[in-house]
C-alpha positions as CSV (number, residue, x, y, z in Angstrom):
1,M,0.0,0.0,0.0
2,V,1.2,3.5,-0.8
3,K,1.5,5.8,2.2
4,P,0.5,9.4,1.6
5,L,1.8,12.2,3.8
6,Q,0.7,11.9,7.4
7,D,-1.5,14.4,9.1
8,I,-2.7,16.3,6.0
9,Q,-6.4,16.3,6.9
10,D,-6.5,20.1,7.5
11,A,-3.4,20.9,5.4
12,P,-3.2,24.0,3.3
13,L,-3.2,23.7,-0.5
14,P,0.6,23.3,-0.9
15,A,0.7,20.4,1.5
16,L,-2.2,18.7,-0.2
17,E,-0.5,19.1,-3.6
18,A,2.7,17.8,-2.1
19,G,0.8,14.8,-0.7
20,I,-0.8,14.1,-4.1
21,H,2.6,14.3,-5.9
22,A,4.2,12.1,-3.2
23,V,1.6,9.4,-3.9
24,A,2.0,9.7,-7.6
25,D,5.8,9.5,-7.4
26,T,5.6,6.4,-5.2
27,L,3.3,4.8,-7.7
28,F,5.6,5.5,-10.6
29,Q,8.6,4.1,-8.7
30,R,6.7,1.0,-7.8
31,W,5.4,0.3,-11.3
32,P,8.2,1.0,-13.9
33,T,5.8,0.3,-16.8
34,L,3.3,2.9,-15.6
35,I,3.4,5.9,-18.0
36,G,0.6,7.9,-16.6
37,F,-2.9,7.9,-15.2
38,S,-5.9,10.3,-15.3
39,V,-8.6,10.9,-12.8
40,H,-12.0,11.5,-14.1
41,E,-15.5,12.2,-12.7
42,G,-18.3,9.9,-13.5
43,D,-21.6,11.2,-15.0
44,Q,-23.6,13.8,-13.1
45,S,-25.3,11.2,-11.0
46,D,-22.0,9.6,-10.1
47,A,-19.8,11.4,-7.5
48,E,-17.0,8.8,-7.7
49,L,-13.7,9.3,-9.4
50,H,-12.7,7.1,-12.2
51,L,-9.2,6.2,-13.5
52,T,-7.6,5.7,-16.9
53,V,-4.1,4.1,-16.9
54,S,-1.5,4.0,-19.5
55,M,1.3,1.4,-19.4
56,Y,4.1,0.3,-21.7
57,P,4.6,-2.4,-22.5
58,E,1.0,-3.3,-22.1
59,P,0.7,-5.7,-19.2
60,R,-1.5,-8.8,-18.9
61,K,-5.1,-8.0,-18.0
62,E,-4.7,-9.3,-14.4
63,D,-1.5,-7.3,-13.9
64,R,-3.2,-4.2,-15.2
65,S,-6.0,-4.7,-12.7
66,V,-3.5,-4.9,-9.8
67,V,-1.9,-1.6,-10.9
68,L,-5.3,0.0,-11.3
69,N,-6.5,-1.2,-7.9
70,E,-3.3,0.0,-6.2
71,I,-3.7,3.5,-7.7
72,A,-7.4,3.6,-6.7
73,D,-6.5,2.4,-3.1
74,A,-3.7,5.0,-2.8
75,L,-6.0,7.9,-4.0
76,T,-8.9,6.7,-1.8
77,E,-6.6,6.6,1.2
78,L,-5.4,10.1,0.4
79,V,-9.0,11.4,0.1
80,D,-10.0,9.6,3.3
81,E,-7.2,11.5,5.1
82,A,-7.8,14.8,3.4
83,P,-11.3,15.0,1.8
84,S,-10.4,18.3,0.1
85,A,-7.8,16.4,-2.0
86,A,-10.7,14.9,-4.0
87,Q,-11.3,18.3,-5.6
88,L,-7.6,18.6,-6.5
89,L,-7.7,15.1,-8.2
90,R,-10.6,15.7,-10.4
91,A,-9.8,16.0,-14.2
92,R,-6.1,15.6,-13.5
93,T,-3.5,13.6,-15.4
94,F,-0.3,12.4,-13.8
95,A,2.6,11.4,-16.1
96,R,6.0,9.9,-15.5
97,T,8.8,12.4,-15.8
98,L,11.6,11.2,-18.1
99,H,14.9,12.9,-18.3
């Protein structure tokens, strides 16, 4: 499980952003084939967040599910600790930084 920053429940915006980026960075380190992921909202009747994942090389279906579930769990844990982080995640794309 990815551990977001501790004690960010009432954190100011920069700390929430840092927590979000820390989670994303950990996910990219853990999954070398993860190129990026996007967080989307469902339709108007659906308040949940949805994910799109890009990986190369394309993994087996069951491996892709493991990655997707880990990302979802990490973001859910972050939002549970700091509910205001949900708004910062909406319509956001995270991409691996290559140098």
